[in-house]
C-alpha positions in Angstrom: 7.0 0.7 25.3 7.3 4.0 23.5 6.0 3.6 20.0 6.2 7.3 19.0 9.3 8.2 17.0 10.4 11.8 16.3 10.9 11.3 12.6 10.3 8.8 9.8 14.1 8.3 9.4 14.5 7.3 13.1 11.4 5.0 12.9 13.1 3.0 10.1 16.7 3.4 11.3 17.2 -0.1 12.7 14.2 -1.8 10.9 14.9 -1.8 7.2 17.7 -3.8 5.5 18.7 -5.0 2.1 16.7 -7.9 0.6 13.6 -7.4 2.7 10.0 -7.7 1.7 8.2 -4.4 2.4 4.4 -4.0 2.2 3.1 -0.5 1.6 -0.5 0.7 2.0 -2.5 3.0 -0.1 -4.2 3.1 -3.5 -2.6 5.1 -6.2 -1.4 8.2 -4.4 -4.3 8.1 -1.9 -3.5 7.0 1.6 0.2 6.3 1.0 2.8 6.8 3.8 4.7 9.7 2.1 7.2 10.4 4.8 8.0 6.8 5.4 8.6 6.1 1.6 11.0 9.1 1.5 12.8 7.7 4.6 13.0 4.3 3.0 14.6 5.8 -0.1 17.1 7.8 2.0 18.0 4.6 4.0 19.7 3.2 0.9 18.2 -0.2 1.5 18.3 -2.1 -1.8 17.1 -5.4 -3.5 13.7 -4.9 -1.9 10.6 -6.8 -2.8 7.7 -4.2 -2.6 4.2 -5.4 -2.0 1.7 -2.7 -3.0 -1.3 -2.2 -5.2 0.9 -0.2 -7.6 4.1 1.8 -7.5 2.8 5.3 -7.4 3.8 7.6 -10.2 7.2 8.7 -11.6 8.9 10.7 -8.9 6.4 10.2 -6.1 5.3 7.4 -3.9 7.0 4.1 -4.6 8.1 5.6 -7.9 10.9 7.2 -5.9 12.4 3.8 -5.1 12.1 2.6 -8.6 14.0 5.7 -9.7 16.8 4.8 -7.3 16.7 1.2 -8.3 16.1 0.0 -4.7 13.2 -2.3 -5.7 14.1 -5.5 -7.5 10.7 -7.1 -7.4 7.1 -5.8 -7.3 4.1 -7.8 -6.1 1.2 -5.6 -7.4 -1.9 -5.5 -9.4 -1.5 -2.4 -11.5 1.4 -0.6 -13.3 -0.4 1.8 -15.6 0.5 5.2 -14.0 4.3 4.7 -13.8 6.4 4.9 -16.9 9.6 3.9 -15.2 7.8 0.8 -13.7 6.7 -0.1 -17.2 10.1 0.5 -18.7 12.0 -1.5 -16.1 9.6 -4.4 -16.4 9.7 -4.5 -20.2 13.5 -4.2 -20.2 13.8 -7.2 -17.8 15.3 -5.0 -15.1 12.4 -5.5 -12.6 10.7 -8.7 -11.6 7.0 -8.4 -11.4 4.5 -10.8 -9.8 1.1 -9.7 -11.1 -1.7 -10.4 -8.6 -5.4 -9.5 -9.1 -6.3 -6.7 -6.8 -8.7 -8.6 -4.6 -6.4 -11.6 -4.4 -3.5 -9.3 -3.4 -5.6 -7.9 -0.5 -6.6 -11.4 0.6 -3.0 -12.6 0.4 -2.0 -9.9 2.9 -5.1 -10.5 5.1 -4.3 -14.2 5.1 -0.7 -13.6 6.0 -1.7 -11.4 8.9 -4.2 -14.0 10.1 -1.6 -16.8 10.1 -3.2 -18.5 7.0 -0.5 -19.9 4.7 -2.7 -20.1 1.6 -6.2 -20.2 0.2 -8.0 -21.3 -3.0 -9.6 -18.8 -5.4 -11.3 -18.9 -8.8 -9.7 -15.5 -9.8 -7.1 -16.0 -12.4 -8.0 -19.6 -13.4 -7.1 -20.3 -17.0 -4.9 -17.1 -17.3 -1.2 -16.4 -16.8 -1.9 -15.7 -13.2 -2.4 -19.4 -12.7 0.8 -20.5 -14.3 2.9 -22.7 -11.9 0.3 -22.7 -9.2 -1.5 -25.7 -7.7 -5.0 -26.2 -9.0 -7.8 -28.0 -7.4 -11.5 -28.7 -8.1 -14.3 -27.9 -5.6 -17.9 -28.7 -6.5 -17.0 -28.9 -10.2 -15.2 -25.6 -10.3 -11.5 -25.0 -10.7 -9.5 -23.0 -8.2 -5.9 -22.0 -7.8 -3.8 -21.9 -4.6 -2.5 -18.5 -3.6 0.0 -18.0 -0.7 -0.5 -15.6 2.1 2.0 -12.7 2.3 4.0 -11.9 5.4 6.2 -8.8 5.0 9.4 -8.1 7.0 8.2 -4.5 7.3 4.8 -2.9 6.7 4.5 0.9 6.1 1.0 2.3 6.5 -0.8 5.7 6.5 -3.5 6.4 9.0 -5.4 9.5 10.0 -5.1 9.3 13.8 -3.3 7.1 16.3 -3.0 7.0 20.0 0.3 6.4 21.7 -0.4 2.7 21.9 -0.6 2.4 18.1 -4.4 2.1 17.7 -5.1 3.4 14.3 -8.1 5.2 12.6 -8.1 5.5 8.8 -10.1 8.2 6.9 -12.2 7.4 3.8 -10.2 6.0 0.9 -7.1 5.6 2.9 -8.7 2.4 4.2 -7.7 0.8 0.9 -5.0 -1.8 1.6 -3.7 -0.1 4.8 -5.6 -2.3 7.3 -4.4 -5.5 5.7 -0.9 -4.2 5.2 -0.8 -3.3 8.9 -1.5 -6.8 9.9 0.8 -8.7 7.6 4.0 -7.1 8.7 6.4 -8.5 11.2 7.1 -4.9 12.1 4.6 -2.3 11.2 5.4 1.4 11.1 2.4 3.9 10.9 2.6 7.4 9.6 -0.3 9.5 11.0 -1.6 13.1 10.9 -2.5 13.3 14.5 -1.4 11.5 17.7 -3.6 11.5 20.8 -3.3 10.0 24.2 -4.7 6.5 25.1 -8.4 6.8 25.8 -9.1 9.7 23.4 -10.1 7.5 20.5 -13.6 6.0 20.4 -12.9 2.2 20.7 -15.6 1.5 18.1 -13.8 3.7 15.6 -10.5 1.9 15.8 -9.7 0.2 12.5 -6.3 -1.4 13.4 -5.6 -2.4 17.0 -2.3 -1.3 18.4 -1.1 -4.8 18.9 -0.2 -4.8 15.2 1.7 -1.5 15.3 5.3 -1.3 16.6 6.2 2.3 15.6 4.4 5.6 14.9 5.6 8.8 13.3 3.7 12.1 12.9 3.3 13.8 9.6 0.8 16.5 10.2 1.0 18.1 6.8 1.3 15.4 4.1 1.4 16.6 0.5 -1.5 14.3 -0.6 -0.7 14.8 -4.3 -3.6 14.3 -6.8 -2.8 11.5 -9.3 -5.2 12.5 -12.1 -6.9 15.9 -11.8 -10.2 16.0 -13.6 -12.2 19.3 -13.7 -15.5 20.4 -15.1 -15.4 23.1 -17.8 -16.8 26.3 -16.4 -20.2 27.3 -17.6 -20.5 30.3 -19.8 -23.2 32.3 -21.7 -23.4 29.5 -24.4 -24.7 27.1 -21.7 -28.1 28.8 -21.6 -31.3 26.9 -22.0 -31.6 25.0 -25.3 -33.1 27.0 -28.1 -32.4 30.4 -26.4 -30.4 32.9 -28.5 -27.3 34.1 -26.8 
């Protein structure tokens, strides 16, 4: 089975469709599958439910799909960096299922492991618990959260071999491993593709059994979400008490 596709558009061509649930890896703008998100936008698929920690920023990441109104529902834990996300939600134009960050990760992990649901203390007594089954264990209250299984998962990895074994790099491990396992079809965007046997087996983060398609993006933009710099030191920064 050839898993390597020549472009992101071809990798998604017969995979995405209207009304699907699409899980997308990454955290903020770190470790997001940039080329696959662009290809998803260009596919024109609409009425999508997007499962992701957040929706990127205005004009980049999943913010692109909010701008084209292709997402009708978000399942996420954070909306703070995207004004269009906030605007659509407050205007009643976008359905939002707020999920605590750890719970979101566990819901996807559970879905990928074939676990339909689990009980957690997170969110008990808050709006997160509204409409959910509640149960008591050892005198403590827990709520039932359902596992997430996506129609399509889009992930970003550092390296892959031609069998789809993936290696993530640093912060890109946020959400990508669980997103990869919870998709019925998983498409991985990577910066380097090597032959089978060239990856250290102990370094593989996601086994190729979970990955159906791979696309190379050797030069991703990797935009910085919030740039913070230190003020350059000048003459006034001399030792305390010294005249300058």
